[in-house]
Backbone as XML, in Angstrom:
<?xml version="1.0"?>
<chain id="A" units="angstrom">
  <residue number="1" name="MET">
    <atom name="N" x="5.312" y="2.426" z="-16.228"/>
    <atom name="CA" x="5.543" y="1.098" z="-15.720"/>
    <atom name="C" x="7.036" y="0.798" z="-15.635"/>
  </residue>
  <residue number="2" name="SER">
    <atom name="N" x="7.784" y="1.323" z="-16.559"/>
    <atom name="CA" x="9.225" y="1.034" z="-16.530"/>
    <atom name="C" x="9.900" y="1.732" z="-15.345"/>
  </residue>
  <residue number="3" name="LEU">
    <atom name="N" x="9.337" y="2.843" z="-14.888"/>
    <atom name="CA" x="9.898" y="3.511" z="-13.711"/>
    <atom name="C" x="9.736" y="2.643" z="-12.474"/>
  </residue>
  <residue number="4" name="VAL">
    <atom name="N" x="8.596" y="1.964" z="-12.366"/>
    <atom name="CA" x="8.370" y="1.063" z="-11.234"/>
    <atom name="C" x="9.353" y="-0.102" z="-11.285"/>
  </residue>
  <residue number="5" name="ASN">
    <atom name="N" x="9.560" y="-0.668" z="-12.460"/>
    <atom name="CA" x="10.507" y="-1.777" z="-12.596"/>
    <atom name="C" x="11.931" y="-1.340" z="-12.278"/>
  </residue>
  <residue number="6" name="THR">
    <atom name="N" x="12.301" y="-0.154" z="-12.721"/>
    <atom name="CA" x="13.640" y="0.361" z="-12.442"/>
    <atom name="C" x="13.818" y="0.596" z="-10.948"/>
  </residue>
  <residue number="7" name="ALA">
    <atom name="N" x="12.805" y="1.162" z="-10.302"/>
    <atom name="CA" x="12.889" y="1.406" z="-8.861"/>
    <atom name="C" x="12.994" y="0.090" z="-8.095"/>
  </residue>
  <residue number="8" name="ARG">
    <atom name="N" x="12.281" y="-0.930" z="-8.552"/>
    <atom name="CA" x="12.354" y="-2.246" z="-7.903"/>
    <atom name="C" x="13.756" y="-2.841" z="-8.055"/>
  </residue>
  <residue number="9" name="GLN">
    <atom name="N" x="14.334" y="-2.722" z="-9.243"/>
    <atom name="CA" x="15.670" y="-3.261" z="-9.475"/>
    <atom name="C" x="16.726" y="-2.531" z="-8.645"/>
  </residue>
  <residue number="10" name="VAL">
    <atom name="N" x="16.644" y="-1.206" z="-8.627"/>
    <atom name="CA" x="17.619" y="-0.418" z="-7.869"/>
    <atom name="C" x="17.451" y="-0.669" z="-6.374"/>
  </residue>
  <residue number="11" name="GLY">
    <atom name="N" x="16.202" y="-0.740" z="-5.902"/>
    <atom name="CA" x="15.959" y="-1.017" z="-4.486"/>
    <atom name="C" x="16.489" y="-2.376" z="-4.076"/>
  </residue>
  <residue number="12" name="GLY">
    <atom name="N" x="16.301" y="-3.382" z="-4.927"/>
    <atom name="CA" x="16.835" y="-4.708" z="-4.631"/>
    <atom name="C" x="18.350" y="-4.727" z="-4.609"/>
  </residue>
  <residue number="13" name="ALA">
    <atom name="N" x="18.957" y="-3.993" z="-5.523"/>
    <atom name="CA" x="20.427" y="-3.946" z="-5.563"/>
    <atom name="C" x="20.990" y="-3.245" z="-4.331"/>
  </residue>
  <residue number="14" name="ILE">
    <atom name="N" x="20.351" y="-2.159" z="-3.925"/>
    <atom name="CA" x="20.814" y="-1.435" z="-2.735"/>
    <atom name="C" x="20.600" y="-2.291" z="-1.484"/>
  </residue>
  <residue number="15" name="GLY">
    <atom name="N" x="19.450" y="-2.952" z="-1.403"/>
    <atom name="CA" x="19.186" y="-3.821" z="-0.257"/>
    <atom name="C" x="20.177" y="-4.957" z="-0.158"/>
  </residue>
  <residue number="16" name="LEU">
    <atom name="N" x="20.477" y="-5.568" z="-1.276"/>
    <atom name="CA" x="21.454" y="-6.653" z="-1.287"/>
    <atom name="C" x="22.834" y="-6.145" z="-0.884"/>
  </residue>
  <residue number="17" name="ALA">
    <atom name="N" x="23.210" y="-4.967" z="-1.360"/>
    <atom name="CA" x="24.513" y="-4.407" z="-1.004"/>
    <atom name="C" x="24.597" y="-4.115" z="0.493"/>
  </residue>
  <residue number="18" name="VAL">
    <atom name="N" x="23.518" y="-3.594" z="1.068"/>
    <atom name="CA" x="23.507" y="-3.300" z="2.505"/>
    <atom name="C" x="23.611" y="-4.589" z="3.315"/>
  </residue>
  <residue number="19" name="LEU">
    <atom name="N" x="22.830" y="-5.599" z="2.935"/>
    <atom name="CA" x="22.882" y="-6.862" z="3.679"/>
    <atom name="C" x="24.224" y="-7.572" z="3.517"/>
  </residue>
  <residue number="20" name="ALA">
    <atom name="N" x="24.831" y="-7.476" z="2.340"/>
    <atom name="CA" x="26.158" y="-8.064" z="2.148"/>
    <atom name="C" x="27.200" y="-7.337" z="2.988"/>
  </residue>
  <residue number="21" name="SER">
    <atom name="N" x="27.064" y="-6.022" z="3.114"/>
    <atom name="CA" x="27.993" y="-5.262" z="3.957"/>
    <atom name="C" x="27.833" y="-5.636" z="5.427"/>
  </residue>
  <residue number="22" name="ILE">
    <atom name="N" x="26.564" y="-5.810" z="5.860"/>
    <atom name="CA" x="26.315" y="-6.219" z="7.244"/>
    <atom name="C" x="26.916" y="-7.606" z="7.495"/>
  </residue>
  <residue number="23" name="ALA">
    <atom name="N" x="26.702" y="-8.532" z="6.564"/>
    <atom name="CA" x="27.236" y="-9.886" z="6.721"/>
    <atom name="C" x="28.761" y="-9.877" z="6.746"/>
  </residue>
  <residue number="24" name="ASN">
    <atom name="N" x="29.367" y="-9.095" z="5.881"/>
    <atom name="CA" x="30.830" y="-9.030" z="5.825"/>
    <atom name="C" x="31.397" y="-8.429" z="7.104"/>
  </residue>
  <residue number="25" name="THR">
    <atom name="N" x="30.781" y="-7.361" z="7.603"/>
    <atom name="CA" x="31.267" y="-6.727" z="8.830"/>
    <atom name="C" x="31.125" y="-7.671" z="10.018"/>
  </residue>
  <residue number="26" name="ALA">
    <atom name="N" x="29.979" y="-8.365" z="10.104"/>
    <atom name="CA" x="29.766" y="-9.295" z="11.211"/>
    <atom name="C" x="30.729" y="-10.467" z="11.125"/>
  </residue>
  <residue number="27" name="ALA">
    <atom name="N" x="31.002" y="-10.940" z="9.914"/>
    <atom name="CA" x="31.940" y="-12.055" z="9.760"/>
    <atom name="C" x="33.356" y="-11.626" z="10.101"/>
  </residue>
  <residue number="28" name="THR">
    <atom name="N" x="33.724" y="-10.416" z="9.737"/>
    <atom name="CA" x="35.072" y="-9.916" z="10.016"/>
    <atom name="C" x="35.299" y="-9.764" z="11.517"/>
  </residue>
  <residue number="29" name="HIS">
    <atom name="N" x="34.284" y="-9.272" z="12.225"/>
    <atom name="CA" x="34.431" y="-9.022" z="13.663"/>
    <atom name="C" x="33.985" y="-10.210" z="14.513"/>
  </residue>
  <residue number="30" name="SER">
    <atom name="N" x="33.734" y="-11.333" z="13.886"/>
    <atom name="CA" x="33.327" y="-12.518" z="14.628"/>
    <atom name="C" x="34.520" y="-13.084" z="15.387"/>
  </residue>
  <residue number="31" name="GLY">
    <atom name="N" x="34.233" y="-13.649" z="16.554"/>
    <atom name="CA" x="35.305" y="-14.216" z="17.362"/>
    <atom name="C" x="35.620" y="-15.658" z="17.009"/>
  </residue>
  <residue number="32" name="ALA">
    <atom name="N" x="34.886" y="-16.217" z="16.054"/>
    <atom name="CA" x="35.116" y="-17.609" z="15.681"/>
    <atom name="C" x="36.441" y="-17.734" z="14.923"/>
  </residue>
  <residue number="33" name="GLY">
    <atom name="N" x="37.127" y="-18.851" z="15.138"/>
    <atom name="CA" x="38.408" y="-19.059" z="14.465"/>
    <atom name="C" x="38.255" y="-19.690" z="13.093"/>
  </residue>
  <residue number="34" name="ASP">
    <atom name="N" x="37.212" y="-20.482" z="12.915"/>
    <atom name="CA" x="36.976" y="-21.191" z="11.665"/>
    <atom name="C" x="36.356" y="-20.234" z="10.635"/>
  </residue>
  <residue number="35" name="PRO">
    <atom name="N" x="36.890" y="-20.172" z="9.410"/>
    <atom name="CA" x="36.304" y="-19.271" z="8.400"/>
    <atom name="C" x="34.842" y="-19.591" z="8.075"/>
  </residue>
  <residue number="36" name="ALA">
    <atom name="N" x="34.480" y="-20.871" z="8.079"/>
    <atom name="CA" x="33.086" y="-21.222" z="7.796"/>
    <atom name="C" x="32.166" y="-20.714" z="8.901"/>
  </residue>
  <residue number="37" name="SER">
    <atom name="N" x="32.600" y="-20.771" z="10.130"/>
    <atom name="CA" x="31.796" y="-20.266" z="11.246"/>
    <atom name="C" x="31.640" y="-18.752" z="11.163"/>
  </residue>
  <residue number="38" name="LYS">
    <atom name="N" x="32.685" y="-18.073" z="10.706"/>
    <atom name="CA" x="32.589" y="-16.621" z="10.531"/>
    <atom name="C" x="31.549" y="-16.268" z="9.482"/>
  </residue>
  <residue number="39" name="ILE">
    <atom name="N" x="31.537" y="-17.007" z="8.373"/>
    <atom name="CA" x="30.567" y="-16.739" z="7.309"/>
    <atom name="C" x="29.148" y="-17.004" z="7.792"/>
  </residue>
  <residue number="40" name="VAL">
    <atom name="N" x="28.965" y="-18.120" z="8.505"/>
    <atom name="CA" x="27.637" y="-18.444" z="9.038"/>
    <atom name="C" x="27.179" y="-17.364" z="10.010"/>
  </residue>
  <residue number="41" name="HIS">
    <atom name="N" x="28.079" y="-16.894" z="10.846"/>
    <atom name="CA" x="27.739" y="-15.831" z="11.790"/>
    <atom name="C" x="27.338" y="-14.554" z="11.046"/>
  </residue>
  <residue number="42" name="GLY">
    <atom name="N" x="28.094" y="-14.219" z="10.014"/>
    <atom name="CA" x="27.774" y="-13.024" z="9.237"/>
    <atom name="C" x="26.412" y="-13.108" z="8.573"/>
  </residue>
  <residue number="43" name="TYR">
    <atom name="N" x="26.105" y="-14.271" z="7.976"/>
    <atom name="CA" x="24.798" y="-14.447" z="7.352"/>
    <atom name="C" x="23.677" y="-14.427" z="8.387"/>
  </residue>
  <residue number="44" name="SER">
    <atom name="N" x="23.932" y="-14.989" z="9.559"/>
    <atom name="CA" x="22.918" y="-14.978" z="10.612"/>
    <atom name="C" x="22.579" y="-13.557" z="11.030"/>
  </residue>
  <residue number="45" name="ILE">
    <atom name="N" x="23.585" y="-12.750" z="11.203"/>
    <atom name="CA" x="23.356" y="-11.351" z="11.573"/>
    <atom name="C" x="22.620" y="-10.611" z="10.455"/>
  </residue>
  <residue number="46" name="ALA">
    <atom name="N" x="22.977" y="-10.886" z="9.206"/>
    <atom name="CA" x="22.312" y="-10.237" z="8.073"/>
    <atom name="C" x="20.844" y="-10.646" z="7.993"/>
  </residue>
  <residue number="47" name="PHE">
    <atom name="N" x="20.536" y="-11.926" z="8.260"/>
    <atom name="CA" x="19.143" y="-12.373" z="8.237"/>
    <atom name="C" x="18.340" y="-11.732" z="9.361"/>
  </residue>
  <residue number="48" name="VAL">
    <atom name="N" x="18.935" y="-11.602" z="10.529"/>
    <atom name="CA" x="18.251" y="-10.934" z="11.641"/>
    <atom name="C" x="18.012" y="-9.468" z="11.295"/>
  </residue>
  <residue number="49" name="ALA">
    <atom name="N" x="19.002" y="-8.831" z="10.685"/>
    <atom name="CA" x="18.836" y="-7.428" z="10.294"/>
    <atom name="C" x="17.737" y="-7.275" z="9.241"/>
  </residue>
  <residue number="50" name="SER">
    <atom name="N" x="17.679" y="-8.189" z="8.282"/>
    <atom name="CA" x="16.636" y="-8.084" z="7.254"/>
    <atom name="C" x="15.255" y="-8.342" z="7.849"/>
  </residue>
  <residue number="51" name="ALA">
    <atom name="N" x="15.157" y="-9.246" z="8.823"/>
    <atom name="CA" x="13.871" y="-9.487" z="9.489"/>
    <atom name="C" x="13.447" y="-8.254" z="10.279"/>
  </residue>
  <residue number="52" name="ALA">
    <atom name="N" x="14.383" y="-7.616" z="10.962"/>
    <atom name="CA" x="14.061" y="-6.404" z="11.719"/>
    <atom name="C" x="13.608" y="-5.278" z="10.792"/>
  </residue>
  <residue number="53" name="ILE">
    <atom name="N" x="14.267" y="-5.148" z="9.662"/>
    <atom name="CA" x="13.870" y="-4.121" z="8.689"/>
    <atom name="C" x="12.477" y="-4.413" z="8.152"/>
  </residue>
  <residue number="54" name="ALA">
    <atom name="N" x="12.180" y="-5.683" z="7.876"/>
    <atom name="CA" x="10.851" y="-6.053" z="7.372"/>
    <atom name="C" x="9.766" y="-5.764" z="8.399"/>
  </residue>
  <residue number="55" name="VAL">
    <atom name="N" x="10.048" y="-6.028" z="9.668"/>
    <atom name="CA" x="9.068" y="-5.729" z="10.720"/>
    <atom name="C" x="8.845" y="-4.228" z="10.831"/>
  </residue>
  <residue number="56" name="LEU">
    <atom name="N" x="9.908" y="-3.455" z="10.799"/>
    <atom name="CA" x="9.768" y="-1.997" z="10.880"/>
    <atom name="C" x="8.981" y="-1.433" z="9.706"/>
  </residue>
  <residue number="57" name="ILE">
    <atom name="N" x="9.238" y="-1.943" z="8.519"/>
    <atom name="CA" x="8.513" y="-1.472" z="7.341"/>
    <atom name="C" x="7.051" y="-1.868" z="7.431"/>
  </residue>
  <residue number="58" name="SER">
    <atom name="N" x="6.778" y="-3.076" z="7.912"/>
    <atom name="CA" x="5.383" y="-3.513" z="8.053"/>
    <atom name="C" x="4.638" y="-2.652" z="9.066"/>
  </residue>
  <residue number="59" name="LEU">
    <atom name="N" x="5.288" y="-2.341" z="10.182"/>
    <atom name="CA" x="4.649" y="-1.489" z="11.185"/>
    <atom name="C" x="4.411" y="-0.080" z="10.657"/>
  </residue>
  <residue number="60" name="SER">
    <atom name="N" x="5.355" y="0.443" z="9.891"/>
    <atom name="CA" x="5.157" y="1.777" z="9.332"/>
    <atom name="C" x="4.058" y="1.778" z="8.279"/>
  </residue>
  <residue number="61" name="ALA">
    <atom name="N" x="3.915" y="0.678" z="7.542"/>
    <atom name="CA" x="2.826" y="0.589" z="6.564"/>
    <atom name="C" x="1.473" y="0.519" z="7.265"/>
  </residue>
  <residue number="62" name="LEU">
    <atom name="N" x="1.410" y="-0.212" z="8.370"/>
    <atom name="CA" x="0.162" y="-0.270" z="9.132"/>
    <atom name="C" x="-0.184" y="1.083" z="9.739"/>
  </residue>
  <residue number="63" name="ALA">
    <atom name="N" x="0.819" y="1.814" z="10.189"/>
    <atom name="CA" x="0.585" y="3.121" z="10.782"/>
    <atom name="C" x="0.174" y="4.149" z="9.735"/>
  </residue>
  <residue number="64" name="ALA">
    <atom name="N" x="0.610" y="3.971" z="8.506"/>
    <atom name="CA" x="0.320" y="4.943" z="7.454"/>
    <atom name="C" x="-1.013" y="4.707" z="6.764"/>
  </residue>
  <residue number="65" name="ARG">
    <atom name="N" x="-1.689" y="3.612" z="7.116"/>
    <atom name="CA" x="-2.981" y="3.328" z="6.486"/>
    <atom name="C" x="-3.975" y="4.424" z="6.792"/>
  </residue>
  <residue number="66" name="THR">
    <atom name="N" x="-4.825" y="4.692" z="5.840"/>
    <atom name="CA" x="-5.921" y="5.618" z="6.085"/>
    <atom name="C" x="-7.129" y="4.808" z="6.526"/>
  </residue>
  <residue number="67" name="PRO">
    <atom name="N" x="-7.828" y="5.276" z="7.544"/>
    <atom name="CA" x="-8.974" y="4.508" z="8.008"/>
    <atom name="C" x="-10.102" y="4.527" z="6.976"/>
  </residue>
  <residue number="68" name="LYS">
    <atom name="N" x="-10.825" y="3.425" z="6.942"/>
    <atom name="CA" x="-11.951" y="3.360" z="6.024"/>
    <atom name="C" x="-13.067" y="4.244" z="6.561"/>
  </residue>
  <residue number="69" name="THR">
    <atom name="N" x="-13.647" y="5.005" z="5.673"/>
    <atom name="CA" x="-14.765" y="5.844" z="6.101"/>
    <atom name="C" x="-16.047" y="5.038" z="6.006"/>
  </residue>
  <residue number="70" name="GLN">
    <atom name="N" x="-16.862" y="5.191" z="6.998"/>
    <atom name="CA" x="-18.127" y="4.487" z="7.027"/>
    <atom name="C" x="-19.129" y="5.247" z="6.160"/>
  </residue>
  <residue number="71" name="PRO">
    <atom name="N" x="-19.861" y="4.529" z="5.319"/>
    <atom name="CA" x="-20.882" y="5.214" z="4.532"/>
    <atom name="C" x="-22.009" y="5.664" z="5.466"/>
  </residue>
  <residue number="72" name="PRO">
    <atom name="N" x="-22.661" y="6.748" z="5.125"/>
    <atom name="CA" x="-23.737" y="7.212" z="5.997"/>
    <atom name="C" x="-24.845" y="6.173" z="6.075"/>
  </residue>
  <residue number="73" name="ALA">
    <atom name="N" x="-25.448" y="6.094" z="7.244"/>
    <atom name="CA" x="-26.526" y="5.125" z="7.440"/>
    <atom name="C" x="-27.723" y="5.523" z="6.587"/>
  </residue>
  <residue number="74" name="PRO">
    <atom name="N" x="-28.384" y="4.550" z="5.995"/>
    <atom name="CA" x="-29.542" y="4.896" z="5.171"/>
    <atom name="C" x="-30.669" y="5.442" z="6.047"/>
  </residue>
  <residue number="75" name="VAL">
    <atom name="N" x="-31.325" y="6.437" z="5.515"/>
    <atom name="CA" x="-32.428" y="7.048" z="6.236"/>
    <atom name="C" x="-33.674" y="6.224" z="5.948"/>
  </residue>
  <residue number="76" name="THR">
    <atom name="N" x="-34.293" y="5.738" z="7.006"/>
    <atom name="CA" x="-35.511" y="4.954" z="6.823"/>
    <atom name="C" x="-36.701" y="5.808" z="7.225"/>
  </residue>
  <residue number="77" name="ALA">
    <atom name="N" x="-37.779" y="5.599" z="6.548"/>
    <atom name="CA" x="-38.989" y="6.379" z="6.836"/>
    <atom name="C" x="-39.591" y="5.895" z="8.141"/>
  </residue>
  <residue number="78" name="GLN">
    <atom name="N" x="-39.902" y="6.850" z="9.007"/>
    <atom name="CA" x="-40.542" y="6.552" z="10.273"/>
    <atom name="C" x="-42.045" y="6.598" z="10.083"/>
  </residue>
  <residue number="79" name="PRO">
    <atom name="N" x="-42.785" y="5.669" z="10.638"/>
    <atom name="CA" x="-44.240" y="5.781" z="10.519"/>
    <atom name="C" x="-44.715" y="7.024" z="11.269"/>
  </residue>
  <residue number="80" name="SER">
    <atom name="N" x="-45.619" y="7.732" z="10.632"/>
    <atom name="CA" x="-46.097" y="8.963" z="11.237"/>
    <atom name="C" x="-46.975" y="8.649" z="12.431"/>
  </residue>
  <residue number="81" name="ARG">
    <atom name="N" x="-46.792" y="9.423" z="13.459"/>
    <atom name="CA" x="-47.597" y="9.262" z="14.654"/>
    <atom name="C" x="-48.725" y="10.286" z="14.627"/>
  </residue>
  <residue number="82" name="SER">
    <atom name="N" x="-49.891" y="9.803" z="14.757"/>
    <atom name="CA" x="-51.001" y="10.747" z="14.762"/>
    <atom name="C" x="-51.266" y="11.196" z="16.177"/>
  </residue>
  <residue number="83" name="THR">
    <atom name="N" x="-51.738" y="12.393" z="16.304"/>
    <atom name="CA" x="-52.022" y="12.979" z="17.618"/>
    <atom name="C" x="-53.483" y="12.834" z="17.982"/>
  </residue>
  <residue number="84" name="GLU">
    <atom name="N" x="-54.189" y="11.967" z="17.297"/>
    <atom name="CA" x="-55.592" y="11.758" z="17.615"/>
    <atom name="C" x="-55.723" y="11.039" z="18.918"/>
  </residue>
  <residue number="85" name="ALA">
    <atom name="N" x="-56.738" y="11.437" z="19.662"/>
    <atom name="CA" x="-56.932" y="10.802" z="20.953"/>
    <atom name="C" x="-58.159" y="9.921" z="20.955"/>
  </residue>
</chain>
Protein backbone atom coordinates (compact mmCIF):
# COMPACT_ATOMS: atom_id res chain seq x y z
CA MET A 1 0.00 0.00 0.00
CA SER A 2 2.83 2.39 0.71
CA LEU A 3 4.16 1.87 -2.83
CA VAL A 4 0.84 3.09 -4.23
CA ASN A 5 0.93 6.16 -1.97
CA THR A 6 4.52 6.91 -2.95
CA ALA A 7 3.70 6.57 -6.65
CA ARG A 8 0.73 8.91 -6.22
CA GLN A 9 2.89 11.51 -4.45
CA VAL A 10 5.69 11.32 -7.01
CA GLY A 11 3.22 11.42 -9.92
CA GLY A 12 1.53 14.49 -8.47
CA ALA A 13 4.86 16.23 -7.95
CA ILE A 14 6.00 15.49 -11.50
CA GLY A 15 2.65 16.60 -12.92
CA LEU A 16 2.75 19.84 -10.98
CA ALA A 17 6.32 20.50 -12.11
CA VAL A 18 5.38 19.92 -15.76
CA LEU A 19 2.34 22.20 -15.56
CA ALA A 20 4.34 24.90 -13.77
CA SER A 21 6.99 24.71 -16.50
CA ILE A 22 4.30 25.01 -19.19
CA ALA A 23 2.75 28.01 -17.39
CA ASN A 24 6.13 29.69 -16.94
CA THR A 25 7.13 29.18 -20.58
CA ALA A 26 3.78 30.47 -21.84
CA ALA A 27 3.97 33.49 -19.54
CA THR A 28 7.53 34.26 -20.61
CA HIS A 29 6.68 34.12 -24.32
CA SER A 30 3.40 35.97 -23.94
CA GLY A 31 3.02 39.17 -25.92
CA ALA A 32 1.15 40.92 -23.12
CA GLY A 33 2.92 43.88 -21.53
CA ASP A 34 1.26 43.64 -18.12
CA PRO A 35 2.86 41.07 -15.76
CA ALA A 36 -0.55 40.02 -14.43
CA SER A 37 -1.78 39.33 -17.96
CA LYS A 38 1.31 37.23 -18.63
CA ILE A 39 0.62 35.11 -15.54
CA VAL A 40 -3.04 34.67 -16.48
CA HIS A 41 -2.02 33.65 -19.99
CA GLY A 42 0.48 31.14 -18.62
CA TYR A 43 -2.09 29.58 -16.29
CA SER A 44 -4.64 29.45 -19.10
CA ILE A 45 -2.26 27.53 -21.32
CA ALA A 46 -1.38 25.18 -18.43
CA PHE A 47 -5.08 24.48 -17.75
CA VAL A 48 -5.70 23.73 -21.43
CA ALA A 49 -2.68 21.42 -21.45
CA SER A 50 -3.89 19.59 -18.33
CA ALA A 51 -7.37 19.19 -19.86
CA ALA A 52 -5.85 17.78 -23.05
CA ILE A 53 -3.73 15.35 -21.05
CA ALA A 54 -6.80 14.25 -19.06
CA VAL A 55 -8.76 13.62 -22.27
CA LEU A 56 -5.91 11.61 -23.77
CA ILE A 57 -5.55 9.51 -20.64
CA SER A 58 -9.31 8.91 -20.51
CA LEU A 59 -9.36 7.81 -24.14
CA SER A 60 -6.42 5.48 -23.60
CA ALA A 61 -8.14 3.99 -20.55
CA LEU A 62 -11.28 3.37 -22.58
CA ALA A 63 -9.24 1.77 -25.35
CA ALA A 64 -7.39 -0.48 -22.90
CA ARG A 65 -10.56 -1.90 -21.35
CA THR A 66 -11.11 -5.59 -21.74
CA PRO A 67 -14.53 -6.47 -23.07
CA LYS A 68 -16.90 -8.24 -20.75
CA THR A 69 -17.36 -11.85 -21.66
CA GLN A 70 -20.90 -13.03 -21.97
CA PRO A 71 -21.77 -16.04 -19.85
CA PRO A 72 -22.94 -19.01 -21.88
CA ALA A 73 -26.67 -19.16 -22.42
CA PRO A 74 -28.40 -21.65 -20.16
CA VAL A 75 -29.39 -24.85 -21.88
CA THR A 76 -33.11 -25.41 -21.61
CA ALA A 77 -34.71 -28.78 -22.07
CA GLN A 78 -36.62 -29.12 -25.30
CA PRO A 79 -39.85 -31.09 -25.18
CA SER A 80 -39.35 -34.35 -26.96
CA ARG A 81 -41.14 -34.75 -30.23
CA SER A 82 -42.67 -38.08 -30.80
CA THR A 83 -42.73 -39.59 -34.24
CA GLU A 84 -46.09 -41.23 -33.73
CA ALA A 85 -48.55 -40.68 -36.47
